[in-house]
Every structure is written in C-alpha cells, then in structure tokens.
BALOBA-1460 file (C-alpha; in Angstrom, 3 decimals):
// residues 177
<rec num="1" residu="x" x="-123.396" y="169.035" z="144.089"/>
<rec num="2" residu="x" x="-121.942" y="166.978" z="146.902"/>
<rec num="3" residu="x" x="-120.659" y="163.409" z="146.544"/>
<rec num="4" residu="x" x="-123.671" y="161.946" z="148.270"/>
<rec num="5" residu="x" x="-126.017" y="163.485" z="145.704"/>
<rec num="6" residu="x" x="-123.801" y="162.352" z="142.812"/>
<rec num="7" residu="x" x="-123.804" y="158.767" z="144.113"/>
<rec num="8" residu="x" x="-127.598" y="158.832" z="144.404"/>
<rec num="9" residu="x" x="-127.976" y="160.181" z="140.881"/>
<rec num="10" residu="x" x="-125.835" y="157.369" z="139.475"/>
<rec num="11" residu="x" x="-127.791" y="154.717" z="141.320"/>
<rec num="12" residu="x" x="-131.142" y="156.047" z="140.167"/>
<rec num="13" residu="x" x="-134.635" y="155.527" z="141.435"/>
<rec num="14" residu="x" x="-137.545" y="153.827" z="139.740"/>
<rec num="15" residu="x" x="-139.713" y="156.898" z="140.152"/>
<rec num="16" residu="x" x="-139.951" y="159.940" z="137.963"/>
<rec num="17" residu="x" x="-141.339" y="163.187" z="139.414"/>
<rec num="18" residu="x" x="-143.206" y="161.196" z="142.065"/>
<rec num="19" residu="x" x="-144.605" y="158.800" z="139.438"/>
<rec num="20" residu="x" x="-143.556" y="155.198" z="139.132"/>
<rec num="21" residu="x" x="-141.689" y="154.333" z="135.949"/>
<rec num="22" residu="x" x="-143.185" y="152.140" z="133.257"/>
<rec num="23" residu="x" x="-141.194" y="149.214" z="131.901"/>
<rec num="24" residu="x" x="-140.471" y="151.318" z="128.781"/>
<rec num="25" residu="x" x="-139.090" y="154.113" z="130.995"/>
<rec num="26" residu="x" x="-136.882" y="151.589" z="132.811"/>
<rec num="27" residu="x" x="-135.505" y="150.219" z="129.527"/>
<rec num="28" residu="x" x="-134.554" y="153.763" z="128.465"/>
<rec num="29" residu="x" x="-133.000" y="154.742" z="131.774"/>
<rec num="30" residu="x" x="-131.062" y="151.743" z="133.142"/>
<rec num="31" residu="x" x="-128.489" y="149.255" z="131.841"/>
<rec num="32" residu="x" x="-126.462" y="147.970" z="134.801"/>
<rec num="33" residu="x" x="-126.593" y="144.648" z="136.605"/>
<rec num="34" residu="x" x="-126.928" y="140.997" z="135.625"/>
<rec num="35" residu="x" x="-128.367" y="140.412" z="132.146"/>
<rec num="36" residu="x" x="-129.709" y="136.895" z="132.709"/>
<rec num="37" residu="x" x="-131.917" y="135.378" z="135.377"/>
<rec num="38" residu="x" x="-135.292" y="135.784" z="137.022"/>
<rec num="39" residu="x" x="-135.864" y="139.070" z="138.848"/>
<rec num="40" residu="x" x="-138.660" y="139.433" z="141.407"/>
<rec num="41" residu="x" x="-140.092" y="142.374" z="143.323"/>
<rec num="42" residu="x" x="-143.032" y="143.315" z="145.491"/>
<rec num="43" residu="x" x="-144.632" y="146.659" z="146.290"/>
<rec num="44" residu="x" x="-147.202" y="147.983" z="148.705"/>
<rec num="45" residu="x" x="-148.696" y="151.405" z="149.406"/>
<rec num="46" residu="x" x="-149.318" y="151.392" z="153.123"/>
<rec num="47" residu="x" x="-148.627" y="148.259" z="155.118"/>
<rec num="48" residu="x" x="-151.189" y="146.788" z="154.846"/>
<rec num="49" residu="x" x="-152.624" y="148.381" z="151.758"/>
<rec num="50" residu="x" x="-152.887" y="147.817" z="148.016"/>
<rec num="51" residu="x" x="-149.856" y="146.066" z="146.551"/>
<rec num="52" residu="x" x="-148.417" y="144.326" z="143.560"/>
<rec num="53" residu="x" x="-145.743" y="141.899" z="142.525"/>
<rec num="54" residu="x" x="-143.636" y="141.601" z="139.399"/>
<rec num="55" residu="x" x="-141.378" y="138.997" z="137.810"/>
<rec num="56" residu="x" x="-139.242" y="139.185" z="134.693"/>
<rec num="57" residu="x" x="-137.177" y="136.383" z="133.196"/>
<rec num="58" residu="x" x="-134.335" y="137.453" z="130.910"/>
<rec num="59" residu="x" x="-131.505" y="135.791" z="129.051"/>
<rec num="60" residu="x" x="-128.643" y="137.843" z="127.666"/>
<rec num="61" residu="x" x="-130.711" y="141.013" z="128.052"/>
<rec num="62" residu="x" x="-133.773" y="139.652" z="126.211"/>
<rec num="63" residu="x" x="-137.112" y="139.369" z="128.033"/>
<rec num="64" residu="x" x="-138.337" y="135.779" z="127.824"/>
<rec num="65" residu="x" x="-141.358" y="136.190" z="130.097"/>
<rec num="66" residu="x" x="-142.873" y="138.680" z="132.497"/>
<rec num="67" residu="x" x="-145.741" y="138.506" z="134.941"/>
<rec num="68" residu="x" x="-147.329" y="140.815" z="137.461"/>
<rec num="69" residu="x" x="-150.302" y="140.888" z="139.782"/>
<rec num="70" residu="x" x="-152.213" y="142.927" z="142.328"/>
<rec num="71" residu="x" x="-153.800" y="142.492" z="145.742"/>
<rec num="72" residu="x" x="-156.091" y="145.238" z="147.107"/>
<rec num="73" residu="x" x="-155.185" y="144.548" z="150.755"/>
<rec num="74" residu="x" x="-151.768" y="143.087" z="151.437"/>
<rec num="75" residu="x" x="-148.285" y="143.784" z="152.821"/>
<rec num="76" residu="x" x="-144.957" y="144.385" z="151.159"/>
<rec num="77" residu="x" x="-143.525" y="141.099" z="152.506"/>
<rec num="78" residu="x" x="-146.473" y="139.131" z="151.130"/>
<rec num="79" residu="x" x="-145.958" y="140.688" z="147.675"/>
<rec num="80" residu="x" x="-142.203" y="139.981" z="147.796"/>
<rec num="81" residu="x" x="-142.927" y="136.335" z="148.662"/>
<rec num="82" residu="x" x="-145.597" y="136.063" z="145.954"/>
<rec num="83" residu="x" x="-143.149" y="137.400" z="143.379"/>
<rec num="84" residu="x" x="-140.543" y="134.816" z="144.397"/>
<rec num="85" residu="x" x="-143.147" y="132.029" z="144.206"/>
<rec num="86" residu="x" x="-144.051" y="133.019" z="140.653"/>
<rec num="87" residu="x" x="-140.359" y="133.311" z="139.773"/>
<rec num="88" residu="x" x="-139.660" y="129.816" z="141.074"/>
<rec num="89" residu="x" x="-142.691" y="128.465" z="139.213"/>
<rec num="90" residu="x" x="-141.139" y="129.706" z="135.956"/>
<rec num="91" residu="x" x="-138.241" y="127.289" z="136.429"/>
<rec num="92" residu="x" x="-138.219" y="123.686" z="135.345"/>
<rec num="93" residu="x" x="-137.274" y="121.319" z="138.189"/>
<rec num="94" residu="x" x="-133.734" y="120.580" z="136.895"/>
<rec num="95" residu="x" x="-133.026" y="123.962" z="135.309"/>
<rec num="96" residu="x" x="-130.084" y="126.013" z="136.556"/>
<rec num="97" residu="x" x="-130.936" y="129.686" z="136.960"/>
<rec num="98" residu="x" x="-130.159" y="132.674" z="139.165"/>
<rec num="99" residu="x" x="-133.165" y="134.275" z="140.863"/>
<rec num="100" residu="x" x="-132.838" y="137.790" z="142.270"/>
<rec num="101" residu="x" x="-134.866" y="139.573" z="144.944"/>
<rec num="102" residu="x" x="-134.198" y="142.917" z="146.587"/>
<rec num="103" residu="x" x="-135.921" y="141.626" z="149.737"/>
<rec num="104" residu="x" x="-133.262" y="140.445" z="152.164"/>
<rec num="105" residu="x" x="-136.100" y="138.956" z="154.233"/>
<rec num="106" residu="x" x="-137.212" y="136.713" z="151.347"/>
<rec num="107" residu="x" x="-133.657" y="135.682" z="150.447"/>
<rec num="108" residu="x" x="-132.665" y="134.939" z="154.047"/>
<rec num="109" residu="x" x="-135.955" y="133.144" z="154.699"/>
<rec num="110" residu="x" x="-135.425" y="130.764" z="151.793"/>
<rec num="111" residu="x" x="-131.643" y="130.328" z="151.997"/>
<rec num="112" residu="x" x="-131.011" y="130.428" z="155.775"/>
<rec num="113" residu="x" x="-134.027" y="130.119" z="158.038"/>
<rec num="114" residu="x" x="-136.769" y="127.993" z="156.430"/>
<rec num="115" residu="x" x="-134.875" y="124.712" z="156.673"/>
<rec num="116" residu="x" x="-134.655" y="125.073" z="160.465"/>
<rec num="117" residu="x" x="-138.276" y="126.132" z="160.770"/>
<rec num="118" residu="x" x="-139.279" y="123.105" z="158.696"/>
<rec num="119" residu="x" x="-137.302" y="120.770" z="160.989"/>
<rec num="120" residu="x" x="-139.002" y="122.325" z="164.048"/>
<rec num="121" residu="x" x="-142.526" y="121.964" z="162.665"/>
<rec num="122" residu="x" x="-142.580" y="125.489" z="161.182"/>
<rec num="123" residu="x" x="-141.936" y="127.159" z="164.506"/>
<rec num="124" residu="x" x="-139.510" y="129.955" z="165.342"/>
<rec num="125" residu="x" x="-137.972" y="130.408" z="168.771"/>
<rec num="126" residu="x" x="-139.287" y="133.983" z="168.825"/>
<rec num="127" residu="x" x="-142.865" y="133.207" z="167.772"/>
<rec num="128" residu="x" x="-144.856" y="132.075" z="164.747"/>
<rec num="129" residu="x" x="-143.549" y="132.286" z="161.189"/>
<rec num="130" residu="x" x="-145.258" y="135.227" z="159.540"/>
<rec num="131" residu="x" x="-146.925" y="134.602" z="156.178"/>
<rec num="132" residu="x" x="-146.485" y="130.901" z="156.830"/>
<rec num="133" residu="x" x="-148.456" y="129.573" z="153.836"/>
<rec num="134" residu="x" x="-146.449" y="131.747" z="151.414"/>
<rec num="135" residu="x" x="-143.138" y="130.858" z="153.096"/>
<rec num="136" residu="x" x="-143.942" y="127.149" z="152.949"/>
<rec num="137" residu="x" x="-144.935" y="127.344" z="149.281"/>
<rec num="138" residu="x" x="-141.825" y="129.325" z="148.303"/>
<rec num="139" residu="x" x="-139.570" y="126.993" z="150.296"/>
<rec num="140" residu="x" x="-141.143" y="123.865" z="148.778"/>
<rec num="141" residu="x" x="-140.658" y="125.294" z="145.264"/>
<rec num="142" residu="x" x="-137.041" y="126.192" z="146.051"/>
<rec num="143" residu="x" x="-136.400" y="122.670" z="147.384"/>
<rec num="144" residu="x" x="-137.929" y="121.143" z="144.244"/>
<rec num="145" residu="x" x="-135.629" y="123.331" z="142.096"/>
<rec num="146" residu="x" x="-132.183" y="122.877" z="143.679"/>
<rec num="147" residu="x" x="-130.407" y="124.428" z="140.692"/>
<rec num="148" residu="x" x="-132.300" y="127.682" z="141.212"/>
<rec num="149" residu="x" x="-129.838" y="129.927" z="143.045"/>
<rec num="150" residu="x" x="-131.517" y="132.683" z="145.054"/>
<rec num="151" residu="x" x="-129.573" y="135.930" z="145.443"/>
<rec num="152" residu="x" x="-130.120" y="139.292" z="147.060"/>
<rec num="153" residu="x" x="-129.745" y="142.330" z="144.783"/>
<rec num="154" residu="x" x="-129.641" y="145.908" z="146.052"/>
<rec num="155" residu="x" x="-132.870" y="147.817" z="145.385"/>
<rec num="156" residu="x" x="-132.867" y="150.972" z="143.259"/>
<rec num="157" residu="x" x="-129.181" y="150.932" z="142.371"/>
<rec num="158" residu="x" x="-129.728" y="151.083" z="138.619"/>
<rec num="159" residu="x" x="-129.805" y="147.331" z="137.954"/>
<rec num="160" residu="x" x="-131.926" y="147.191" z="134.810"/>
<rec num="161" residu="x" x="-133.880" y="144.008" z="135.456"/>
<rec num="162" residu="x" x="-134.448" y="144.670" z="139.160"/>
<rec num="163" residu="x" x="-135.847" y="148.084" z="138.212"/>
<rec num="164" residu="x" x="-137.948" y="146.373" z="135.527"/>
<rec num="165" residu="x" x="-139.394" y="143.935" z="138.109"/>
<rec num="166" residu="x" x="-140.135" y="146.971" z="140.299"/>
<rec num="167" residu="x" x="-141.985" y="148.607" z="137.389"/>
<rec num="168" residu="x" x="-144.061" y="145.435" z="137.001"/>
<rec num="169" residu="x" x="-144.756" y="145.327" z="140.755"/>
<rec num="170" residu="x" x="-146.000" y="148.929" z="140.709"/>
<rec num="171" residu="x" x="-147.976" y="148.574" z="137.444"/>
<rec num="172" residu="x" x="-151.245" y="148.521" z="139.414"/>
<rec num="173" residu="x" x="-150.676" y="152.209" z="140.187"/>
<rec num="174" residu="x" x="-150.490" y="153.265" z="136.503"/>
<rec num="175" residu="x" x="-152.495" y="153.098" z="133.308"/>
<rec num="176" residu="x" x="-149.519" y="151.602" z="131.432"/>
<rec num="177" residu="x" x="-147.299" y="148.715" z="132.477"/>
C-alpha cells in the first residue's frame, strides 16, 4: 500500500461498499474530532436532484438532539444551508456553542460575505445572491445568536459527529437512519 492509500484509509469515508452508512455504523467506525457542538450537513444526488439535510447536537460525546429532512428536488448548497438553519434554530439566543459545517460556502457566506451583501441590499458585485431566502434566514439566525460560533470542518476525515450529520443527511436513501 502506498502512503496516499494509507492516509485515505485513516480518514475514512461515510460509505460502505457503495452504501451510505447508518448512524449506528458511524458510531462503530469513527471517534475523532470535536465531541461537543452542533454538526450540520447536506446531501444531494444530482444537482439538482433529491437531497437531504442532517443536524446533530452533542455535548461531551452524548447526542442531545438530532434532526434530518428530505427534499425531492433540490441542490447540495440548499441542503447545506437548510441544515445550518436548523442547527442555528436549536440554539437559544444567548447560548454559546460551536456549530460545524463541512460546506466552506455556507461558512464563508455566514462569516464573511453576508454582512456586505446585507449592507448593499443583498446584492453581489458579480450578480445575484444564490439561494437568497435561505441565506437571509441563516444570516438572520446567526446575527440573533452572536455566541454561536460557526466553523468549517473537513468532510469525510473521520470526525465522528460530522460523519454522523452526513449519515442523517443521507438517511433518505436508506431504510434505516
């Protein structure tokens, strides 16, 4: 085996023989990464196509709450934004918490770009803001919850709760969550 393959094997993937992993599979297979926070993920087969979103809230490695949903005709970015919206809705207004997304687009949108778009009447210099209603909702929730710290987390690197959120986001493709 070469080093590249070894590194990939350590990082893991949330699929098993072409099948998506259930949350039980994820709990058996992974243990790395942060053990507290809200983890969000979105999924889509085709773009557009059927998709799902998943959110898990954990404290010290214990699941406090999980949610997931499905849309028969959507995009990956819409599902990533929907997951972050649900994650932010789980927070009380004054509650400190770390929120994780493996979508750099969602993280950068909420932490870097949305404030400027808001000041310019929700306009970008390069054209309209895509998924505007979802972006506005996520940004408003983030503004209302200033102690919610939004972070990017690498996808499919073996982080237990990011993989778990992925399993929730892909639950629509399986008989078992």
